[in-house]
C-alpha positions, 0 to 999 in steps of 0.5 A: 205427769199422768200417762194416757192411752196405751202408755197407761197400760204399761205403768212399768215397762217389762224387759224387751226379750232378746232376738231369738228368745222365742226359739226355746219357748216355742218347743215347750209342751205348752206351745207345741203348736208353735213352730220355731220359725214362726214370728213373735207376736206383739203384746195385745192391748186391744179390748174385745167388746163382742158379747157371748152367744148363749145357746146351751145349758151347763157351764164353760170355763175360762182359764186365765194364766200368766204368760210365763206360767202358761209356757211351763204348762201351769194351766193344764191341771186347771183344764183337766179339773174343768173337763172332769167337772163336765165343762162344756168348753174350756177356753185358755186365755193368756196375759202378762200385766208386766209386759212392756210396749215392745214385748213380743211372744210366741203364738199361743196355741191350743192344746189337748182339751182346750181352745185358746181365746186368741194367739196373742198375749193380752196386756191385762187380765181384763183384756184376756177375759174380754178375748174369751167372752165371744167364745162362750156358749153355755148358760154359766161361765166359771172364770178361774185363774190357773193359780187357783186350785178348786177342790172336787165339787167346787165347780158345781157348787159355784155353778149351781149358785148362779144357774138361772131358774124359772122361779121369780126372784127379786134379786137373783144371784148373778155372781158367785165367789169362792172363799179362797185360802192361802197355802197356810190355810188362812183366808186370802179373800171371802169377796171384796168390800168397798172401803170408801168410794173410789178407793181400791177394794179390800179383801174380806177376812184376809188373814183370818182363820178359814173357820171365820170364812166358813161361818161367814158364808156357810149357813147363808145359802146360796151364799153371803152377799158381798160387794164384789170379787177381788181375786180372779175366780168366780162364776157368773151368768154368761149372758150377763157377763160385762165387758172387762175394764182396761187396767193392769191392776187385776184386783180392780179389774176383777171387782169391776167385772163382777160388780158390773155383771151383778148390777147389769142383771139387777142381782147379787154377788155372793161368797160361799165356802167350797172347801179347800180352795187355794190361791197362790199369792206373791210374785215369782219369776215364772208367774207362779203366784198372783202378785199384788196389782199395780195401781195405775191411772186406768184403775183410778178411772175404773174406780171413779164410777163408784164415786157415789156408791156406798157398800151396804152389804159388808157390814151386815155380812160381818155382823153375822160373825159378831164383827163390827168396824174397828174403832177410829175409822171413818168409813162404814167397813172399817178399813183405812185405804192403805190397808187393802183389807177391813180391820174388824173387832169383835162385838160383845153385846149383852146377848153375847155375854151371859151364856149358860152361867159361864160368863162371857163368850170368848174367842179361842185360838187353838194352836197346833203343830200339824201342817195346814191342808191335807198334809196335816189331816191324819195328825193326832193333833188335828183330831184332838184340836177338832174335838176340843174345839167342839167341846168349847163350842158346846160351852158357848165359846167361839173357836178357830184352829190355827195350824203351824203356819198361822200361829201369827195372824197380824191382821186378825189375831187381835180378835182372839181372847184366848190363845191355847197352844196344844204343845207338841213339836213346836215352841209357839210364839205367844199372843201379844194381847190374849190370855195365853194358855199352854197345854203340853200333850206330848214330847215334854222333853222339848219344853224349856222353863223359859217357854213355860214362863211366857204363858199365863196358864200352864197345863200338862197331860202328864201329872208326874211331869207337871208336879216335877216341873212345878217344883223345879221352876216355881211355875205352876203347871196343872195336870190335865189329862188327854180325853175322848169324844164319847159321842163317837167313841162309845160301846154301842157304835155299830159294826157297820161303821167298819169298812171292808178295809178294816173289817175282819170276821175274828178280829184278835189283837189290833194295833193302829199307828205309824212306825215313827221310824222305829220298830215300835216295842209293843208290835215287836213284843206282840210278834215275839209272843205269837199273838194273832196280830193285825196292824194298820199304819204307815211304814210297816209294809216291809217290816211285818210277816205276811198278812199282819199289815192290814192297811196304811190308814184307818179313817177316824170315823171307823176307829171306834168300831175297830177298837170295840170289835177287837179282842185286845187293842195294843198301845205304847208310848214314847219313852219320855211320855211313859216316864212322866205319866203322859197317857196316850189319847188312844187309851181314852178312845179305845177304853171308851168303846169298851175295849180291853187295852194293853200298854206299856207301863205308865204311872197311874194308868192301872187305876185310871180306867177301871180295869179297861187298860192293863200294862205289861213289862215283858213278852211273857207278861204280854202273852199272859195278859192277852191270853187271859182276855176280858174278865167282864160280861158284855153288859159290864164292858159297855157300862165301863166304856160309858163311864170312861167316856163320861169321866174323860170327855173333852167337854170335861177338859174344856170346862176346866180350861174355861173356868181357869181362863175366866179366873185369870181374866178377872184378876 
């Protein structure tokens, strides 16, 4: 039997807190204004209908936060970021959609830099937003749940998208939705679709690589039209902000609020990428993640208003990516109701098949061992994958890069034609339907024959290892060296590209690299040889003489000029890589700038770089090689660098991979 009235607010009654439980909560930093002797307040089931009174430019921020998260101060970073972005007012409003009808809470008190919508805890997310509406005064409001983290600049990008202008616009942007990611750098939502009338909304591109959402929303300023939002973060014109609906299903509440707001103003709801905007998902005991909503009768009533509504914007938006509804579904989006996100397939029409005489356009997943997000930004695999992806795209291919947390993407991996694993530290699961390609670029001793056998095509950046393993296993492993990007690493890069942190009037012998938790041999030998050494990298601070360690990190765009301006660039290899001919990527980059590089012995390296790379096997040899220095004129050095860049460009490697994949797929 359906619940009615207040009963519908409490589809699952939460536990009734024991008497006296407020005492501990009332003394936490987030509730500093509450006295231990104050009475607890019952959960607030009201829905405030008072409208905003806009009388100022700029923007306000409404921070919604789960009650448990509020008590531990989870809203404070969101408040601080809003203040730093220049918000006119910051209103914190607290909710608990899992409350029971007898739930009570300590009063919600204001804090430093923010006001509170009211002292009571709302029974629904919509009720929390409704309580904040009358306090808004600025032209634009940004509603942001405390479990959403926006990067620098995101506030202004969202606000600018909906800021009213004096120009006449037929269909203005009224609501702007950021593309949100999960912490594994997969898309959490790029807006919401309506799979069919009265069905729960679906998250666009959920589970896709972030690159799909960037392409989906990036080139289409001020964003790509979407049906609505479905996660609690969006910007809207304050005067048009609708009254929220009453339901414990936050997804439905967000969708109705954003769609109602756009409809009332006769405008659009758009999605746009704002960089690394993250949302915490999944239930936690302290309210640390957004839970999947509970569909209740109020949600059903809220969705009933769309009984005759057709989503006309999702299919054209997906078509920009070459995606069409998955076969076998009756609705215009392609989402069975139970899935809560649209399944799409790639469209391969005639215009997409013939491209530069290299056959069909394929979608590549380049899989790397680096962590997602900022933690993996300085990994060599990250830069390598970015350069390779650019090279493949220059050949007309579609490419996404998957970090170690997204090697398996159940809701989007069916779109991939090729899964290319850049083998470093991780043994990666093969793709269930794509052409699987392995390219071993480091740590060859970790690769087992059983792993090799899982792949359709195998390459290795170490020719010695490739030949030996092919003979031992009977599995063909083709040599494919690492590479460089000659558009960045070339002899004519301006010295101005070096910042004050890396500039030096007389740059002698240079080493760039981490310690790897060891005193790397080439640095140790350089010190023993008495070279004028300059080192950049993590972990060296307490290991080197004064003045030798110049910094922890060199930005990738400053490396070319640093290499080119150095008298000598030093390099070394892991033992297994040197033994098996795995030539370091640093050699290709540095040599392409015209630099003279000195490294430990690696089979074949002396002949590979036309004299730009020399090897040493003792401190005495290192001292002598560095003392001799460059033998070429400046013009000869530039010509050598250009030649190396052409021969060992990522595009050349991409052509080898693409041709091999095409032949494999034609079998």
